[in-house]
Phi, psi and omega in degrees: 000137182289134179288147181301141178249129186245137175244117180257137179215155175262161181300330184267008182299144179249153175282133178233159181236128178289157182295339181275351183277128179257119180268147174291151179300321180219117177262146179240126183238140173251123179243108176280139183071038187292343184263353177284174181301312180291312182299319181290326177292317178298315180299315180298317181291319178301316182290321182287332183267344186217104183287348182263017182252140175247131188247127171257117179259145178222136181196164178277343177246137181265132182210136179289133176211127180289346181276342180263121181280323180225130179247133177241117179286142179243147175270343184084193180102215183274176185299321181297315180297318180293316180295324178295320176298318179297311183297320177298318178296320178297317183294327179283339187257319186254148178281341177217171181300125179290146179245105187273137173274330186223134174229119184237122178260090182262011175295158175169164178193163180222139173203143173286159187301330181281348182285149180294340179273357185300324181289351179264004185300319178297314183293333179274321189258317187263314188301321177299325178291316178298327180295318181291330182267003184292165185305312186296318183284323177298325180287328191259330193239351184270145177233171179303144177064026177285155178242127176243123180236129175235172182237122175253217180208135177301323181296335182275002176289327181279164174299142183275125176284124182297343178267000181295136180284359178228035184293330178293321176296312182297322179295320180295322179286323178296325176296324175298314179304312186294320181288326176291319178295322181293309181292327178295318180291341180277348179271171178268005178255014176284162178302315176232128179293125182294139177254007177295139184303317183291328177290321177297320179294324177297316181298324179291328185280325185240114180298329184297337184289349177296324186229013180285135173251110179252120187225143174246132175262131185244093176287163168263296173222123177271141181277090178240162179298322181294318179292323178295319180292321183284328189248345177046061186286155172280169178298323178296320179292323180298331178293348178255359177271145182273126179289140177300325181295325179295317178297314181298319179299318181294319178296321177303319179297317179294325179293315186279323187238098186300330182292342181272353182290136174296163177302146182298136183094000182286144171253118187252112179275141173267127177234117184242125176223132179054035177079003180251129184254132172249143175249112189243131176290111180272323179211000000 
């Protein structure tokens, strides 16, 4: 079993590029959920750290942002509906199929089972990830050495208690874990190349799987305005919450320096103590 790999960073850490790293002249990134707290922070950091990146943002809410070069509105719903919205947006915007270097699914939401939003957990958390990994988009938009990042939940690593008051949320996040592990094991950048017949067939079908890195980041609690309002944390509790900037900085490193990317299919837990965040490979 592979030993856990830890990445430690400070809040003020900057993304750096080694002299041996060769950047593409123009990188193209797709950020799903670009208008949310997490998505907008990631988008801002990507743009600020890399002047050679062009960002396509997609979201169900429209919002002006100087960091998004192209915006594609989404209606939401299941993976097929979302993928159709994306493909329609690409066709209206690009003269040929776009080839993305980076795909980040920063969509997400939380609700307890009794909340009226609980039934939307799949459409908010899982379906956008499934849309990006669907047949049509894998065929049309992925290129060699692409990076795919989705967001799961540390709480969803454990078996789900059927009596849990947030089991719909946890199931949606566990589905994110499973689809990232599945697509990750189908690539040639996994810790161990899968020998399952269906994974081998996937590799034959999609050229991008030879060098695709698919990774899920699993926060415990993100420091957002919505979470602060809902949970009213003490200063001591806030020191254990993960800053959005820390997550964005880590993704920036993976975008710029391919050698720093975890193995494909990895689930990366965020662990924050005293304001310092570690990114630890849980699976």
